[in-house]
N, C-alpha and C positions, 0 to 999 in steps of 0.2 A: 519701392519699398524693399528693404533688405530681406532676402529669403534664405531659408535653411532647408536642407534635405528633410523631407517628411514633415515640414512645418511651414509650408509656403502659404501664400494668400488664398490659394484655392481651398485649403483646409478650413479656413474661417476661424481657426483656433484662437489666434491673437485678438480677433475682433469679437469673440464671443462674450456675451454679458456674464456668463458663468465664470470665465477666466478673470475678467476684471474684478468681479465681486470677490472671488477667492483671493486675488492679489491684495485687494484692499483690506480684507480681514487679516491676511498674513502680516501686512505692515502694522496694523493696529496691535496685533498680538505681540509682535516684536517690540514695539514701542512700550507697551505696558510691561512686558517682561524685563526690559532694560531698566525700568524705573522701579523694579521690585514687586510688581503686581502681575497677576494673570488675568486673562479675560473672564474667567469664571469667578473671580473674587467677589464675595458679597459678605460684608460684615455689617454689624449694627452699631459700630462705634460712632460716637458723636464727632462730626468733623470740626465743630467749633464749640467746645464745652464752655469756654468763657462767655460767649454770647448767650448760650442756653442758660447758664447760671445767672447772668445779669437779667435776663427776661424773667426768670423765676423770682429774683429779688424784687423786681418792679411790681410783680403781682402779689407779693406777700405783704402781710401786716405784722406789726410787732407791738404787743400789748394793745391791740385794737387800733393802732395808728399806722398809716402807710410809711414805708421807709423812704429816705431821700433817694433821689436818682443816683445810680452808681457812678455816673460821670458828672455829678454836681461839682461846683468849685471846691477846691481843697479846703477853703475856709469854712464852707457850709458843712462839709463832712467832718471836719475837725470839731466843729461846734456840736454836731450830732453825737459823736462818740463821747464828748465831754459830759453829756447828760446821762450816760449809761454807767452803771456800776460794773464791777469786775465780772460778776456772774452773767449780766446781760451781754457784755461784750463777748464773753465766751460762748454764749448761746448762738449769737450771730456768726461767730467764727466757725463753730462746729457745723452749722447749717449751711453756710455759704463760704467755704474756705477760698474758693477761686475768686470770688467777688471781693472779699475783704483783703485778700493778699495783693490785689491789683488796685486798691482804692487809695488814690492820692488824698491824704487828709486823715486816713486811719492811723492810729498809733503805730509807730514803727515796730515795736515788739510784737504787736498783734499781727502785723503783716508777715513777720518772719514765721510765726507759729502757723498762720493760715497757709502760707505757701508750702511749708513742710508737709502739711496734710494734703494739699492739692497736688504736689509733686508725687506723693505716694499713690494717689489715685491714678495719676497718669502713668506711673511706673507699672502698676498692675495691668493697665491696658497694653503697654508694650510687652510685658511678660507674656500675656496671652497671644499677642501677635507673633512673638518670636517662635511659638510652637504651632502656628496656624499654617497647615500645609496647603491652604488655598493661596498663600503667598509663595513667590519663588524663593529659592535659597538666598538671593540677594535681599529680598524684602525681609525675610526672617532675620538675616544678619543685621540689617539696619535697625530692626526693632530691638534686637538684643543689645546693640550698641547704645541706643537711646535709653534702654532700661538701665544699663550700667552708668550712663551719664546722670540719670535721675537719682540713682542710688548714691552717687557722689554728692549731688546737690543736697541730699537729705542728711548729710553728716551733721552731728550736733553743733559743731563750731561754725557752720556756715550760716550767713545772714542773707537770705534771699528776699529781696525787696519787691520783685515782680516776677511773674511766671505765667506764660501762656503757651499751652502745648499745641495749639492749632498750627497747621502748616508745618514749616520748618522749625517753629518754636521761637519764643522770645523770653528773655530772662535778664534780671539785674541783680547784682550782689554788692553788699556793703562790706568794706574793710575798715575797722575802727568802730568807735561808738558814735553813731549818727545823732543820737539823742542829745549828746553833750558836746558835740564838736563845735569849735569856734570857726573852723574853716573846712569847707567841703569841696572836694574836687570830683568832677564827673568826667570819666573817660568815655568818649563817644567814638566807637570803632567804625570801620568802613565795610567794604563789600564782603560777601560770603560769610557774614556773621550770623549764626543761628544757634540753636540749642546744641547741635553736634559740635560746632567749632568754638563754643564759648570758652573752652579751656583746652590746653594741649600739654602733653608731657614733654615732648621734644620741642625745642625753641619756644618755651612757655611764654615769653614776653611778646610773641607775635599774636597772641589771642587775648581777648578782653580781661580774663581773670589774671593772667600773668602781667599784663600792662598795669592793671590797678594795684596788684600786690607790690609790684616793683616801685610804682609811684608812691604808695603808702610808706614803704620802708625808706625811700629816699627823702620824703618829707619829714619823717621822724628823725632821720639823721641830720637833716638840715636845721631843724628847730625842735629839739626834744621837748621843750616846754609848751609847745603849741598843741592844743587838742585838735586833731585832724581826723577826717574820715574821707575815704575814697569810694566812689561808686563805679563799678564796672557795668556800664549801661548798654546792654544789647537788647533793649526793649523797643526796638523799631524794626520794621521789615527792610532789610538791606538788599541792594541789587545782587543778583547771582552772577558773579564774574564781572568782566569789564566790557560788557556789551552795551546795547542801547539803553537798558535801564540805568546803567552807571553813568551814561552820558547825558541823561535828562534829570530834571529836578522833581519829578512826580513823587518818588519815594522819599526824597529829602523833605518835601513840603509836609507829607504825612508824618515823617519822623520829627520834624520841627514842632508840630503841635504836641506830640507826646513829650518831647524834651521840655517845652515850656510848662506843661502840666507837672512834670517831675520837679522842676526847679521851684515852681510856685508853691508846691507842697512842703518845701523845706522851711524851717523857721526863719522868719525875716531877719533875725539878728545875726544869722550866719553869713559869712562871706563865701561866695561860691565862685569857683573857677572851672571853666570848661576846657578839656584837653581833647582836641578833635583830630583824628587821624584819617587821612585819605578821604573817602567819600563822607566820613563823619564830619569833615570840615564844611562840606556842602550843607549838611543838616544844620550845623551851628551858624553858618552864614544866613540861612533862611530864617532861623529862629531869632537871630540877634536883635532885630528891631523891636520885638515885643517881650524881651526877657525882663524879669523884675529887677529892681534897682540893686538887689544884693548880689547880682552877678557882676563881679568887678573885673574879671579877666577872661578873655577867650584866646587860647593858644592853639595854633594849628600846625600840623606836621605832615609833610608829604601831600600837600593839598592840590587837587585839580582845579581849584577855584572855589569861591564862596558865593556865587550867584550875585556878584557885584563888580562894578568897574573900579571901585576905589573904596577906601576906608569910609568915607562919608556916605557912600552908597549903602553901607550896612545899616546905617541909622541907629547905631548903638552908643550907649554911654560908656560901655566897658572898654578897657584897654585891649587892643588886639595885638597878639604876638604871632610871629610866623617863623618857621624854620624848614630847611630842606637839606638833606645830605647831598653831597656832590655826586654820588653814584645812584641817586634815586631816579628810577626810570620815569617817574611821574613828570619830570621836567620836560619830557618829550611830547606830552599831550598838547594839543592846541589850546592856548589860554584865550578863549573867546566864547561868545554865545551868539548863536545864529539859528533862528527857527526853532528854538527850544533845545537845541543841542549845544553842549558845552556849558561851562560854569563860570565864565567871566575871567577877569584879570588874574594874574599870578600874584598871590599874596606876598611872595618874597621879592617881588620887583619893588625897588625903592619908591617908584612912582605910585604904588598902591597906597602907601601910607602906614602900613603896619610896622611894629617894632620887630626888627629881624634879629633872631637869636642864633647863636652858634649851635650847630648840630654835630660837632666833631665826635667821631667815634660811632656814629649811628649805623653805618654800614648798610646802605640801601634803604628801600622803601619800608621794610618791616622792622628796622632796628632802633627806633627812636626811644623805646622804653627799656633797652638793655642796660643792666647794671654797669656802672663804670663809664658810661658815655656822658659827654657834656650835654647832650640833648636831654637826658633824664634829669641831670642835676639842675639844668635851667628850668625844666618843668616843675621840679620840686620847690625851687626858690619862688617861682610864681605862685605855686599853691599855698605856701606858708606866708606869702606877702613880703618876702625879703627881696624886693625888686631892685634895690640898689646894688645887689651882689651878682646879678645875672651877667653872663658872658655874652656880649653882643657879637654878632657876625661882623666880619671885617667890612662888609658893605654898609653897615649901619652902626658905627661906633658910639652913637649918641642915643641908642635905644633905651638906655637906663636913666636918661636925664629927664627932667621936667615931669616927674611922676606924681605930683600932687593932684 
């Protein structure tokens, strides 16, 4: 055993139970401090307010009758709200804002209103935490950052379709008029997407809000007469970084269930297109088999794979489009699946069977929604249904043929 003067084996110091216990406590303290907490932190905030609110909803009655399950089929919930007058809808929204705001099948305008109220409640929690000295300075700073993010989400012109403050947070926002849209586009982002990263000021189009805004403007330019809406959908738990979570499909499977619920809640007469970036394409690949018929197109960019070996393996009726910039680092990941790791074949490999679009101008993994790029223009053409005008990649010059 290595020895040091005054601290040799004979002292028994290194072997003492007290030293090992003290060291363990120190490690725990450091870990908690680095994540913004202290070992003495003790608050009474609800760790999962949405689950708590849904449990209260399930125990409640309305006019002497039980309420429908909050996770009932969108058609069931749509029918329930259709039986209520405006005052009754308002009563439920005021009483259960977090439930109504996340309820697929509830009227869209009601969800926007409910989520504004729910976000305000969560904002007040973060405001209290930002001044709580039981938190470390890092913890208080993070609380203040979340408080400002929520203040932004509460702006009168924002249409928040879903909001869950638990954990790192989930949120979805609509651009355009979802209630009257003929065509709806859903942007499904990848790793490290949460409440804090939902939007950015610098490099705005690398975050879901910027992606969706950019796509909405491009669709309006591509077809001014088409009524469109775009959803920035960060309403699933994404992997943190590019570690093991990002290499497996567990979070994608959970996200796929949520994505199917979202799409199923949209009016069946609308044509829906999914635009799936990075790990978001894994979510779309898992969801593909059970998507409703109004999902006509699935377009993926910078994909690590779609949990399938080929187009037929997706089991979808929708057209599948794929693109990748020549400088996108994602091309270096192993396109395989073994023992649960990896996401299958490369969607831009001609043998996969997807229609390969040009991504000219995209500039790496995060540049597909940047204005002025061919990648964004192609996405917009798919979104408005102008499929004959898309710019195909050189490797697939026939991608815009046989589109009936």
